[in-house]
Each structure stands twice: as C-alpha cells, then as structure tokens.
Backbone atoms as SQL, in Angstrom:
CREATE TABLE atoms (id INTEGER PRIMARY KEY, chain TEXT, resi INTEGER, resn TEXT, atom TEXT, x REAL, y REAL, z REAL);
INSERT INTO atoms VALUES
  (1, 'A', 1, 'MET', 'N', 0.816, -1.046, 0.044),
  (2, 'A', 1, 'MET', 'CA', -0.318, -0.119, -0.124),
  (3, 'A', 1, 'MET', 'C', 0.851, 1.340, 0.058),
  (4, 'A', 2, 'GLY', 'N', 1.961, 1.219, 0.361),
  (5, 'A', 2, 'GLY', 'CA', 2.983, 2.210, 0.510),
  (6, 'A', 2, 'GLY', 'C', 2.995, 3.503, 1.563),
  (7, 'A', 3, 'ASN', 'N', 2.343, 2.463, 2.636),
  (8, 'A', 3, 'ASN', 'CA', 2.277, 3.057, 4.152),
  (9, 'A', 3, 'ASN', 'C', 3.852, 2.992, 4.859),
  (10, 'A', 4, 'LEU', 'N', 3.929, 3.972, 5.477),
  (11, 'A', 4, 'LEU', 'CA', 5.615, 4.298, 6.267),
  (12, 'A', 4, 'LEU', 'C', 5.663, 3.605, 7.238),
  (13, 'A', 5, 'LEU', 'N', 6.528, 2.550, 7.153),
  (14, 'A', 5, 'LEU', 'CA', 6.787, 1.927, 8.472),
  (15, 'A', 5, 'LEU', 'C', 7.831, 2.462, 9.322),
  (16, 'A', 6, 'CYS', 'N', 8.673, 3.166, 8.766),
  (17, 'A', 6, 'CYS', 'CA', 9.670, 3.608, 9.356),
  (18, 'A', 6, 'CYS', 'C', 10.637, 4.643, 8.276),
  (19, 'A', 7, 'ILE', 'N', 11.366, 5.833, 8.852),
  (20, 'A', 7, 'ILE', 'CA', 11.967, 6.599, 8.332),
  (21, 'A', 7, 'ILE', 'C', 13.379, 7.083, 9.113),
  (22, 'A', 8, 'ARG', 'N', 14.340, 7.276, 8.154),
  (23, 'A', 8, 'ARG', 'CA', 15.684, 7.495, 8.877),
  (24, 'A', 8, 'ARG', 'C', 16.119, 8.818, 7.978),
  (25, 'A', 9, 'VAL', 'N', 16.876, 9.767, 8.564),
  (26, 'A', 9, 'VAL', 'CA', 16.916, 11.113, 7.890),
  (27, 'A', 9, 'VAL', 'C', 18.657, 11.137, 8.336),
  (28, 'A', 10, 'HIS', 'N', 19.429, 10.953, 7.556),
  (29, 'A', 10, 'HIS', 'CA', 20.909, 10.843, 7.790),
  (30, 'A', 10, 'HIS', 'C', 21.813, 11.750, 7.235),
  (31, 'A', 11, 'ARG', 'N', 22.925, 12.088, 7.495),
  (32, 'A', 11, 'ARG', 'CA', 23.866, 13.108, 6.708),
  (33, 'A', 11, 'ARG', 'C', 24.090, 12.804, 5.474),
  (34, 'A', 12, 'ALA', 'N', 24.449, 13.668, 4.438),
  (35, 'A', 12, 'ALA', 'CA', 24.582, 13.202, 2.954),
  (36, 'A', 12, 'ALA', 'C', 25.866, 12.801, 2.878),
  (37, 'A', 13, 'ASN', 'N', 26.903, 12.593, 3.878),
  (38, 'A', 13, 'ASN', 'CA', 28.234, 11.830, 3.347),
  (39, 'A', 13, 'ASN', 'C', 28.181, 10.301, 3.855),
  (40, 'A', 14, 'ILE', 'N', 26.704, 9.900, 4.267),
  (41, 'A', 14, 'ILE', 'CA', 26.607, 8.401, 4.282),
  (42, 'A', 14, 'ILE', 'C', 25.846, 7.760, 3.336),
  (43, 'A', 15, 'HIS', 'N', 26.548, 7.064, 2.355),
  (44, 'A', 15, 'HIS', 'CA', 26.073, 6.181, 1.325),
  (45, 'A', 15, 'HIS', 'C', 24.429, 5.680, 1.678),
  (46, 'A', 16, 'ASP', 'N', 23.591, 5.718, 0.808),
  (47, 'A', 16, 'ASP', 'CA', 22.631, 5.292, 1.074),
  (48, 'A', 16, 'ASP', 'C', 22.229, 3.636, 1.383),
  (49, 'A', 17, 'THR', 'N', 23.157, 3.185, 0.917),
  (50, 'A', 17, 'THR', 'CA', 23.248, 1.503, 1.057),
  (51, 'A', 17, 'THR', 'C', 23.589, 1.382, 2.651),
  (52, 'A', 18, 'MET', 'N', 24.376, 2.235, 3.406),
  (53, 'A', 18, 'MET', 'CA', 24.665, 2.162, 4.684),
  (54, 'A', 18, 'MET', 'C', 23.460, 2.696, 5.354),
  (55, 'A', 19, 'GLY', 'N', 22.706, 3.676, 5.158),
  (56, 'A', 19, 'GLY', 'CA', 21.561, 4.410, 5.472),
  (57, 'A', 19, 'GLY', 'C', 20.263, 3.378, 5.324),
  (58, 'A', 20, 'GLY', 'N', 20.431, 2.642, 4.483),
  (59, 'A', 20, 'GLY', 'CA', 19.155, 1.723, 4.266),
  (60, 'A', 20, 'GLY', 'C', 19.282, 0.455, 5.337),
  (61, 'A', 21, 'ILE', 'N', 20.578, 0.369, 5.879),
  (62, 'A', 21, 'ILE', 'CA', 20.925, -0.809, 6.629),
  (63, 'A', 21, 'ILE', 'C', 20.272, -0.339, 7.825),
  (64, 'A', 22, 'GLU', 'N', 20.559, 0.717, 8.225),
  (65, 'A', 22, 'GLU', 'CA', 20.238, 1.424, 9.581),
  (66, 'A', 22, 'GLU', 'C', 18.757, 1.488, 9.617),
  (67, 'A', 23, 'THR', 'N', 18.054, 1.775, 8.394),
  (68, 'A', 23, 'THR', 'CA', 16.703, 2.084, 8.196),
  (69, 'A', 23, 'THR', 'C', 16.000, 0.773, 8.495),
  (70, 'A', 24, 'MET', 'N', 16.692, -0.129, 7.733),
  (71, 'A', 24, 'MET', 'CA', 15.952, -1.635, 7.884),
  (72, 'A', 24, 'MET', 'C', 16.015, -2.324, 9.391),
  (73, 'A', 25, 'GLU', 'N', 17.024, -1.934, 10.408),
  (74, 'A', 25, 'GLU', 'CA', 17.554, -2.318, 11.532),
  (75, 'A', 25, 'GLU', 'C', 16.286, -1.695, 12.553),
  (76, 'A', 26, 'LYS', 'N', 16.328, -0.364, 12.226),
  (77, 'A', 26, 'LYS', 'CA', 15.420, 0.399, 13.105),
  (78, 'A', 26, 'LYS', 'C', 13.918, -0.085, 12.579),
  (79, 'A', 27, 'THR', 'N', 13.430, -0.563, 11.412),
  (80, 'A', 27, 'THR', 'CA', 12.165, -0.953, 11.077),
  (81, 'A', 27, 'THR', 'C', 12.185, -2.533, 11.734),
  (82, 'A', 28, 'LEU', 'N', 13.246, -2.966, 11.736),
  (83, 'A', 28, 'LEU', 'CA', 13.253, -4.800, 12.390),
  (84, 'A', 28, 'LEU', 'C', 12.722, -4.604, 14.055),
  (85, 'A', 29, 'PHE', 'N', 13.454, -3.432, 14.571),
  (86, 'A', 29, 'PHE', 'CA', 13.227, -3.252, 16.152),
  (87, 'A', 29, 'PHE', 'C', 11.596, -3.025, 16.351),
  (88, 'A', 30, 'TYR', 'N', 10.952, -2.362, 15.549),
  (89, 'A', 30, 'TYR', 'CA', 9.801, -1.818, 15.835),
  (90, 'A', 30, 'TYR', 'C', 8.816, -2.771, 15.022),
  (91, 'A', 31, 'TYR', 'N', 8.964, -3.678, 14.232),
  (92, 'A', 31, 'TYR', 'CA', 8.590, -4.775, 13.357),
  (93, 'A', 31, 'TYR', 'C', 8.888, -5.954, 13.249),
  (94, 'A', 32, 'PRO', 'N', 9.214, -6.699, 14.363),
  (95, 'A', 32, 'PRO', 'CA', 10.106, -8.023, 14.113),
  (96, 'A', 32, 'PRO', 'C', 9.367, -8.773, 13.390),
  (97, 'A', 33, 'SER', 'N', 8.085, -8.841, 12.535),
  (98, 'A', 33, 'SER', 'CA', 7.447, -9.671, 11.981),
  (99, 'A', 33, 'SER', 'C', 7.775, -9.446, 10.395),
  (100, 'A', 34, 'VAL', 'N', 8.679, -8.485, 10.079),
  (101, 'A', 34, 'VAL', 'CA', 9.134, -8.092, 8.875),
  (102, 'A', 34, 'VAL', 'C', 9.686, -9.366, 8.221),
  (103, 'A', 35, 'VAL', 'N', 9.349, -9.794, 6.835),
  (104, 'A', 35, 'VAL', 'CA', 10.198, -11.026, 6.327),
  (105, 'A', 35, 'VAL', 'C', 11.036, -10.787, 5.251),
  (106, 'A', 36, 'GLY', 'N', 10.541, -9.562, 4.403),
  (107, 'A', 36, 'GLY', 'CA', 11.303, -9.068, 3.212),
  (108, 'A', 36, 'GLY', 'C', 11.258, -7.978, 2.904),
  (109, 'A', 37, 'CYS', 'N', 11.768, -7.195, 1.672),
  (110, 'A', 37, 'CYS', 'CA', 11.572, -5.743, 1.489),
  (111, 'A', 37, 'CYS', 'C', 12.035, -5.889, 0.017),
  (112, 'A', 38, 'ARG', 'N', 11.641, -4.752, -0.637),
  (113, 'A', 38, 'ARG', 'CA', 12.257, -4.528, -2.020),
  (114, 'A', 38, 'ARG', 'C', 13.365, -3.397, -1.993),
  (115, 'A', 39, 'ALA', 'N', 14.182, -3.386, -3.146),
  (116, 'A', 39, 'ALA', 'CA', 15.075, -2.135, -3.185),
  (117, 'A', 39, 'ALA', 'C', 15.468, -2.206, -4.794),
  (118, 'A', 40, 'ASP', 'N', 15.772, -1.140, -5.280),
  (119, 'A', 40, 'ASP', 'CA', 16.372, -1.189, -6.538),
  (120, 'A', 40, 'ASP', 'C', 17.963, -1.639, -6.879),
  (121, 'A', 41, 'GLN', 'N', 18.341, -1.638, -7.856),
  (122, 'A', 41, 'GLN', 'CA', 19.792, -1.926, -8.429),
  (123, 'A', 41, 'GLN', 'C', 20.901, -1.420, -7.218),
  (124, 'A', 42, 'ALA', 'N', 20.774, -0.377, -7.131),
  (125, 'A', 42, 'ALA', 'CA', 21.755, 0.198, -5.983),
  (126, 'A', 42, 'ALA', 'C', 22.079, -0.333, -4.672),
  (127, 'A', 43, 'TYR', 'N', 21.127, -1.248, -4.304),
  (128, 'A', 43, 'TYR', 'CA', 21.342, -1.846, -3.049),
  (129, 'A', 43, 'TYR', 'C', 21.553, -3.291, -3.033),
  (130, 'A', 44, 'ARG', 'N', 21.960, -3.641, -4.295),
  (131, 'A', 44, 'ARG', 'CA', 22.221, -4.917, -4.394),
  (132, 'A', 44, 'ARG', 'C', 23.709, -5.547, -3.954),
  (133, 'A', 45, 'GLY', 'N', 24.062, -4.857, -3.382),
  (134, 'A', 45, 'GLY', 'CA', 25.473, -5.371, -2.635),
  (135, 'A', 45, 'GLY', 'C', 25.414, -5.510, -1.096),
  (136, 'A', 46, 'THR', 'N', 26.122, -4.406, -0.591),
  (137, 'A', 46, 'THR', 'CA', 26.195, -4.834, 0.963),
  (138, 'A', 46, 'THR', 'C', 25.096, -4.564, 1.730),
  (139, 'A', 47, 'PHE', 'N', 23.961, -3.865, 0.963),
  (140, 'A', 47, 'PHE', 'CA', 22.736, -3.934, 1.741),
  (141, 'A', 47, 'PHE', 'C', 22.084, -5.306, 1.581),
  (142, 'A', 48, 'LYS', 'N', 22.222, -5.824, 0.470),
  (143, 'A', 48, 'LYS', 'CA', 21.618, -7.264, 0.184),
  (144, 'A', 48, 'LYS', 'C', 21.794, -8.441, 1.166),
  (145, 'A', 49, 'GLU', 'N', 23.510, -8.346, 0.990),
  (146, 'A', 49, 'GLU', 'CA', 24.423, -9.319, 1.921),
  (147, 'A', 49, 'GLU', 'C', 24.100, -8.957, 3.348),
  (148, 'A', 50, 'THR', 'N', 24.174, -7.876, 3.774),
  (149, 'A', 50, 'THR', 'CA', 24.076, -7.622, 5.504),
  (150, 'A', 50, 'THR', 'C', 22.375, -8.103, 5.798),
  (151, 'A', 51, 'LEU', 'N', 21.020, -7.758, 5.143),
  (152, 'A', 51, 'LEU', 'CA', 20.121, -8.217, 5.602),
  (153, 'A', 51, 'LEU', 'C', 20.139, -9.562, 5.394),
  (154, 'A', 52, 'GLU', 'N', 20.357, -10.380, 4.453),
  (155, 'A', 52, 'GLU', 'CA', 20.358, -11.754, 4.074),
  (156, 'A', 52, 'GLU', 'C', 21.010, -12.560, 4.936),
  (157, 'A', 53, 'SER', 'N', 22.249, -12.303, 5.234),
  (158, 'A', 53, 'SER', 'CA', 23.022, -12.802, 6.150),
  (159, 'A', 53, 'SER', 'C', 22.914, -12.872, 7.640),
  (160, 'A', 54, 'PHE', 'N', 22.731, -11.527, 7.934),
  (161, 'A', 54, 'PHE', 'CA', 22.763, -11.328, 9.368),
  (162, 'A', 54, 'PHE', 'C', 21.461, -11.244, 10.073),
  (163, 'A', 55, 'HIS', 'N', 20.459, -10.606, 9.474),
  (164, 'A', 55, 'HIS', 'CA', 18.933, -10.729, 9.785),
  (165, 'A', 55, 'HIS', 'C', 17.779, -11.492, 9.249),
  (166, 'A', 56, 'HIS', 'N', 18.285, -12.162, 8.172),
  (167, 'A', 56, 'HIS', 'CA', 17.748, -13.497, 7.165),
  (168, 'A', 56, 'HIS', 'C', 16.407, -12.747, 6.862),
  (169, 'A', 57, 'ILE', 'N', 16.332, -11.549, 6.523),
  (170, 'A', 57, 'ILE', 'CA', 15.486, -10.960, 5.700),
  (171, 'A', 57, 'ILE', 'C', 15.661, -11.092, 4.059),
  (172, 'A', 58, 'LYS', 'N', 14.753, -11.612, 3.289),
  (173, 'A', 58, 'LYS', 'CA', 14.598, -11.446, 1.975),
  (174, 'A', 58, 'LYS', 'C', 14.799, -10.138, 1.366),
  (175, 'A', 59, 'VAL', 'N', 15.716, -9.885, 0.271),
  (176, 'A', 59, 'VAL', 'CA', 15.719, -8.572, -0.303),
  (177, 'A', 59, 'VAL', 'C', 15.646, -9.021, -1.924),
  (178, 'A', 60, 'ASP', 'N', 14.493, -8.288, -2.093),
  (179, 'A', 60, 'ASP', 'CA', 13.821, -8.510, -3.547),
  (180, 'A', 60, 'ASP', 'C', 14.347, -7.472, -4.326),
  (181, 'A', 61, 'ILE', 'N', 15.528, -7.258, -5.294),
  (182, 'A', 61, 'ILE', 'CA', 15.953, -6.293, -6.249),
  (183, 'A', 61, 'ILE', 'C', 15.433, -6.135, -7.322),
  (184, 'A', 62, 'SER', 'N', 14.845, -5.026, -7.588),
  (185, 'A', 62, 'SER', 'CA', 13.978, -4.892, -8.890),
  (186, 'A', 62, 'SER', 'C', 14.924, -4.519, -10.128),
  (187, 'A', 63, 'GLU', 'N', 14.085, -4.924, -11.306),
  (188, 'A', 63, 'GLU', 'CA', 14.941, -5.122, -12.487),
  (189, 'A', 63, 'GLU', 'C', 15.617, -3.606, -12.850),
  (190, 'A', 64, 'GLN', 'N', 16.380, -3.311, -13.597),
  (191, 'A', 64, 'GLN', 'CA', 16.908, -2.024, -13.932),
  (192, 'A', 64, 'GLN', 'C', 15.879, -1.408, -14.990),
  (193, 'A', 65, 'ILE', 'N', 15.748, -0.389, -15.009),
  (194, 'A', 65, 'ILE', 'CA', 14.801, 0.437, -15.688),
  (195, 'A', 65, 'ILE', 'C', 15.321, 0.904, -17.091),
  (196, 'A', 66, 'LYS', 'N', 14.966, 0.359, -18.082),
  (197, 'A', 66, 'LYS', 'CA', 15.148, 0.350, -19.502),
  (198, 'A', 66, 'LYS', 'C', 14.982, 1.924, -20.026),
  (199, 'A', 67, 'GLY', 'N', 15.342, 2.263, -21.352),
  (200, 'A', 67, 'GLY', 'CA', 15.425, 3.442, -21.917),
  (201, 'A', 67, 'GLY', 'C', 13.741, 3.882, -22.196),
  (202, 'A', 68, 'LYS', 'N', 12.932, 2.693, -22.304),
  (203, 'A', 68, 'LYS', 'CA', 11.699, 3.261, -22.531),
  (204, 'A', 68, 'LYS', 'C', 10.506, 2.982, -21.472),
  (205, 'A', 69, 'PHE', 'N', 9.523, 3.393, -21.449),
  (206, 'A', 69, 'PHE', 'CA', 8.440, 3.308, -20.508),
  (207, 'A', 69, 'PHE', 'C', 8.140, 1.586, -20.356),
  (208, 'A', 70, 'GLU', 'N', 7.693, 1.190, -19.139),
  (209, 'A', 70, 'GLU', 'CA', 7.799, -0.092, -18.673),
  (210, 'A', 70, 'GLU', 'C', 7.193, -0.238, -17.174),
  (211, 'A', 71, 'VAL', 'N', 6.121, -0.967, -17.357),
  (212, 'A', 71, 'VAL', 'CA', 5.674, -0.759, -15.943),
  (213, 'A', 71, 'VAL', 'C', 6.173, -2.285, -15.283),
  (214, 'A', 72, 'HIS', 'N', 6.857, -1.831, -13.936),
  (215, 'A', 72, 'HIS', 'CA', 7.250, -2.894, -13.156),
  (216, 'A', 72, 'HIS', 'C', 6.342, -3.129, -11.719),
  (217, 'A', 73, 'PRO', 'N', 6.306, -4.267, -11.953),
  (218, 'A', 73, 'PRO', 'CA', 5.371, -4.502, -10.542),
  (219, 'A', 73, 'PRO', 'C', 5.853, -3.966, -9.018),
  (220, 'A', 74, 'LYS', 'N', 4.924, -3.617, -8.264),
  (221, 'A', 74, 'LYS', 'CA', 5.305, -3.041, -7.042),
  (222, 'A', 74, 'LYS', 'C', 6.155, -1.818, -7.002),
  (223, 'A', 75, 'ARG', 'N', 6.993, -1.542, -8.135),
  (224, 'A', 75, 'ARG', 'CA', 7.880, -0.649, -8.099),
  (225, 'A', 75, 'ARG', 'C', 6.981, 1.159, -7.837),
  (226, 'A', 76, 'TRP', 'N', 5.808, 1.117, -8.378),
  (227, 'A', 76, 'TRP', 'CA', 4.954, 2.198, -8.327),
  (228, 'A', 76, 'TRP', 'C', 4.486, 2.452, -6.799),
  (229, 'A', 77, 'VAL', 'N', 4.680, 1.473, -5.714),
  (230, 'A', 77, 'VAL', 'CA', 4.204, 1.657, -4.472),
  (231, 'A', 77, 'VAL', 'C', 5.164, 2.644, -4.151),
  (232, 'A', 78, 'VAL', 'N', 6.514, 2.594, -4.278),
  (233, 'A', 78, 'VAL', 'CA', 7.612, 3.294, -3.590),
  (234, 'A', 78, 'VAL', 'C', 7.257, 4.712, -4.240),
  (235, 'A', 79, 'GLU', 'N', 7.239, 4.868, -5.528),
  (236, 'A', 79, 'GLU', 'CA', 7.006, 5.945, -6.282),
  (237, 'A', 79, 'GLU', 'C', 6.024, 6.705, -5.887),
  (238, 'A', 80, 'ARG', 'N', 4.468, 6.229, -5.966),
  (239, 'A', 80, 'ARG', 'CA', 3.795, 6.659, -5.223),
  (240, 'A', 80, 'ARG', 'C', 3.642, 7.623, -3.720),
  (241, 'A', 81, 'THR', 'N', 4.576, 6.697, -2.821),
  (242, 'A', 81, 'THR', 'CA', 4.848, 7.226, -1.654),
  (243, 'A', 81, 'THR', 'C', 5.665, 8.431, -1.743),
  (244, 'A', 82, 'PHE', 'N', 6.619, 8.639, -2.716),
  (245, 'A', 82, 'PHE', 'CA', 7.568, 9.562, -2.576),
  (246, 'A', 82, 'PHE', 'C', 7.077, 10.800, -3.040),
  (247, 'A', 83, 'SER', 'N', 5.813, 10.564, -4.332),
  (248, 'A', 83, 'SER', 'CA', 4.714, 11.557, -4.894),
  (249, 'A', 83, 'SER', 'C', 3.966, 12.332, -3.514),
  (250, 'A', 84, 'TRP', 'N', 3.583, 11.639, -2.662),
  (251, 'A', 84, 'TRP', 'CA', 2.879, 11.654, -1.571),
  (252, 'A', 84, 'TRP', 'C', 3.858, 12.966, -0.971),
  (253, 'A', 85, 'PHE', 'N', 4.599, 12.736, -0.457),
  (254, 'A', 85, 'PHE', 'CA', 5.841, 13.564, -0.098),
  (255, 'A', 85, 'PHE', 'C', 5.813, 14.770, -0.535),
  (256, 'A', 86, 'ASN', 'N', 6.014, 14.842, -1.803),
  (257, 'A', 86, 'ASN', 'CA', 5.967, 15.984, -2.692),
  (258, 'A', 86, 'ASN', 'C', 4.719, 16.887, -2.447),
  (259, 'A', 87, 'SER', 'N', 3.356, 16.359, -1.972),
  (260, 'A', 87, 'SER', 'CA', 2.302, 17.269, -2.037),
  (261, 'A', 87, 'SER', 'C', 2.515, 17.813, -0.766),
  (262, 'A', 88, 'SER', 'N', 3.169, 17.735, 0.110),
  (263, 'A', 88, 'SER', 'CA', 3.323, 18.111, 1.344),
  (264, 'A', 88, 'SER', 'C', 4.244, 19.448, 1.597),
  (265, 'A', 89, 'ARG', 'N', 3.481, 20.618, 1.910),
  (266, 'A', 89, 'ARG', 'CA', 4.219, 21.891, 1.786),
  (267, 'A', 89, 'ARG', 'C', 5.545, 21.985, 2.879),
  (268, 'A', 90, 'ARG', 'N', 5.102, 21.311, 3.800),
  (269, 'A', 90, 'ARG', 'CA', 6.307, 21.830, 4.689),
  (270, 'A', 90, 'ARG', 'C', 7.552, 20.723, 4.306),
  (271, 'A', 91, 'LEU', 'N', 7.620, 19.877, 3.572),
  (272, 'A', 91, 'LEU', 'CA', 8.728, 18.952, 3.160),
  (273, 'A', 91, 'LEU', 'C', 9.268, 19.900, 1.734),
  (274, 'A', 92, 'SER', 'N', 8.556, 20.580, 1.235),
  (275, 'A', 92, 'SER', 'CA', 9.129, 20.967, 0.002),
  (276, 'A', 92, 'SER', 'C', 10.646, 21.830, 0.191),
  (277, 'A', 93, 'LYS', 'N', 10.976, 22.638, 1.016),
  (278, 'A', 93, 'LYS', 'CA', 12.094, 23.127, 1.532),
  (279, 'A', 93, 'LYS', 'C', 12.645, 22.481, 3.034),
  (280, 'A', 94, 'ASP', 'N', 13.917, 22.956, 2.829),
  (281, 'A', 94, 'ASP', 'CA', 14.449, 22.380, 4.039),
  (282, 'A', 94, 'ASP', 'C', 14.633, 23.178, 5.376),
  (283, 'A', 95, 'TYR', 'N', 13.269, 23.141, 6.027),
  (284, 'A', 95, 'TYR', 'CA', 13.220, 24.208, 7.141),
  (285, 'A', 95, 'TYR', 'C', 13.943, 23.964, 8.653),
  (286, 'A', 96, 'GLU', 'N', 13.867, 22.334, 8.724),
  (287, 'A', 96, 'GLU', 'CA', 14.426, 21.670, 9.951),
  (288, 'A', 96, 'GLU', 'C', 15.913, 21.829, 10.238),
  (289, 'A', 97, 'ILE', 'N', 16.272, 21.916, 11.559),
  (290, 'A', 97, 'ILE', 'CA', 17.672, 22.175, 12.191),
  (291, 'A', 97, 'ILE', 'C', 18.128, 20.763, 12.139),
  (292, 'A', 98, 'SER', 'N', 17.440, 19.929, 12.737),
  (293, 'A', 98, 'SER', 'CA', 17.849, 18.636, 13.076),
  (294, 'A', 98, 'SER', 'C', 17.071, 17.775, 12.447),
  (295, 'A', 99, 'SER', 'N', 17.853, 16.575, 12.221),
  (296, 'A', 99, 'SER', 'CA', 17.095, 15.215, 11.435),
  (297, 'A', 99, 'SER', 'C', 16.186, 14.663, 12.187),
  (298, 'A', 100, 'PHE', 'N', 16.079, 14.695, 13.315),
  (299, 'A', 100, 'PHE', 'CA', 15.028, 14.276, 13.976),
  (300, 'A', 100, 'PHE', 'C', 13.537, 14.875, 13.550),
  (301, 'A', 101, 'TYR', 'N', 13.738, 16.419, 13.640),
  (302, 'A', 101, 'TYR', 'CA', 12.626, 16.868, 13.246),
  (303, 'A', 101, 'TYR', 'C', 12.147, 16.662, 11.708),
  (304, 'A', 102, 'GLN', 'N', 12.968, 16.813, 11.008),
  (305, 'A', 102, 'GLN', 'CA', 12.474, 16.148, 9.658),
  (306, 'A', 102, 'GLN', 'C', 12.103, 14.724, 9.422),
  (307, 'A', 103, 'GLU', 'N', 12.190, 13.862, 10.128),
  (308, 'A', 103, 'GLU', 'CA', 11.939, 12.824, 10.363),
  (309, 'A', 103, 'GLU', 'C', 10.376, 12.891, 10.923),
  (310, 'A', 104, 'GLN', 'N', 10.260, 13.711, 12.073),
  (311, 'A', 104, 'GLN', 'CA', 8.706, 13.642, 12.486),
  (312, 'A', 104, 'GLN', 'C', 7.679, 14.270, 11.558),
  (313, 'A', 105, 'ILE', 'N', 8.300, 15.306, 10.761),
  (314, 'A', 105, 'ILE', 'CA', 7.325, 16.018, 9.744),
  (315, 'A', 105, 'ILE', 'C', 7.183, 14.908, 8.679),
  (316, 'A', 106, 'CYS', 'N', 8.305, 14.144, 8.186),
  (317, 'A', 106, 'CYS', 'CA', 7.842, 13.026, 7.465),
  (318, 'A', 106, 'CYS', 'C', 6.574, 12.005, 7.976),
  (319, 'A', 107, 'ILE', 'N', 6.443, 11.693, 9.088),
  (320, 'A', 107, 'ILE', 'CA', 5.572, 10.974, 9.769),
  (321, 'A', 107, 'ILE', 'C', 4.529, 11.627, 9.969),
  (322, 'A', 108, 'ILE', 'N', 4.459, 12.828, 10.262),
  (323, 'A', 108, 'ILE', 'CA', 3.163, 13.720, 10.054),
  (324, 'A', 108, 'ILE', 'C', 2.293, 14.099, 8.678),
  (325, 'A', 109, 'SER', 'N', 3.295, 14.089, 7.694),
  (326, 'A', 109, 'SER', 'CA', 2.852, 14.190, 6.359),
  (327, 'A', 109, 'SER', 'C', 2.361, 12.668, 5.847),
  (328, 'A', 110, 'ASN', 'N', 2.862, 11.755, 6.378),
  (329, 'A', 110, 'ASN', 'CA', 2.380, 10.186, 5.971),
  (330, 'A', 110, 'ASN', 'C', 0.797, 10.310, 6.498),
  (331, 'A', 111, 'LEU', 'N', 0.822, 10.657, 7.812),
  (332, 'A', 111, 'LEU', 'CA', -0.394, 10.607, 8.549),
  (333, 'A', 111, 'LEU', 'C', -1.580, 11.063, 8.123),
  (334, 'A', 112, 'GLN', 'N', -0.889, 12.696, 7.520),
  (335, 'A', 112, 'GLN', 'CA', -2.307, 13.290, 6.781),
  (336, 'A', 112, 'GLN', 'C', -2.635, 12.590, 5.684),
  (337, 'A', 113, 'THR', 'N', -1.867, 12.148, 4.882),
  (338, 'A', 113, 'THR', 'CA', -1.975, 11.407, 3.714),
  (339, 'A', 113, 'THR', 'C', -3.002, 10.092, 3.935),
  (340, 'A', 114, 'LEU', 'N', -2.537, 9.512, 5.113),
  (341, 'A', 114, 'LEU', 'CA', -3.441, 8.276, 5.208),
  (342, 'A', 114, 'LEU', 'C', -4.683, 8.921, 5.559),
  (343, 'A', 115, 'LEU', 'N', -4.746, 9.884, 6.519),
  (344, 'A', 115, 'LEU', 'CA', -6.258, 10.341, 6.998),
  (345, 'A', 115, 'LEU', 'C', -7.124, 10.783, 5.909),
  (346, 'A', 116, 'ARG', 'N', -6.696, 11.387, 5.006),
  (347, 'A', 116, 'ARG', 'CA', -6.977, 12.071, 3.827),
  (348, 'A', 116, 'ARG', 'C', -7.907, 11.079, 3.050),
  (349, 'A', 117, 'ARG', 'N', -7.142, 9.714, 2.677),
  (350, 'A', 117, 'ARG', 'CA', -7.558, 8.495, 2.011),
  (351, 'A', 117, 'ARG', 'C', -9.006, 7.960, 2.779),
  (352, 'A', 118, 'PHE', 'N', -9.139, 7.977, 3.850),
  (353, 'A', 118, 'PHE', 'CA', -10.243, 7.349, 4.939),
  (354, 'A', 118, 'PHE', 'C', -11.359, 8.012, 5.049);
C-alpha cells in the first residue's frame, strides 16, 4: 500500500546503502515480523548481503529501468509514496535544523495522507 513503517534521515556523506541498513534495522526493531523488502539495483551489494546473512530478511531487487517506459510490478508503490511527500508543503523546503524534526515532519505528512484517504 505504500504506508510508511520507518524513516531515517541521515547526513549527506553517508551512502544510501549504509543508511538503508540502519533504516531496516530500526524497522526490524519496531516490526520484528517483517520477512522481506524491496530495493532497486543500487542496493544489490552490501545492503542485500547484510540483511540476508545477519537478519535473515529476503531482499527483492527490482530490475533495471530501460530506456523506454515499462511498468514494473510493485515499484509504483514506492514512487507513489514519494509523490505523496511532494504534495506536503512543509517538506518542499529544508526548514528543519535537526534530522529528528525532519523525520517527524515526514511521519506527520504520511499520517495526513492516510487520514485523507479514509
């Protein structure tokens, strides 16, 4: 459905794969019943190996996007969630001083989206 389970805002000098590992570890702390996740081609190395070997989480890597438009199953869920964030005015600029507050604003934005849908 594209609901937000966990979010982690980190410094720009941390690579996305390492930040992804931290985010998944935080997700597993709050939701220990998670058994798998999806990621794109950038996460096929360290991220996939770490989650599969240490946490026993199956990582499904989506296919690489080709030059022409092609529908990929389940990829639209992530893209739709990001587009919901774009509709939040507060997230359009970087107003927050600390990453903690930025994470909270993302959670509030996601809650607003979910409440509007019901």
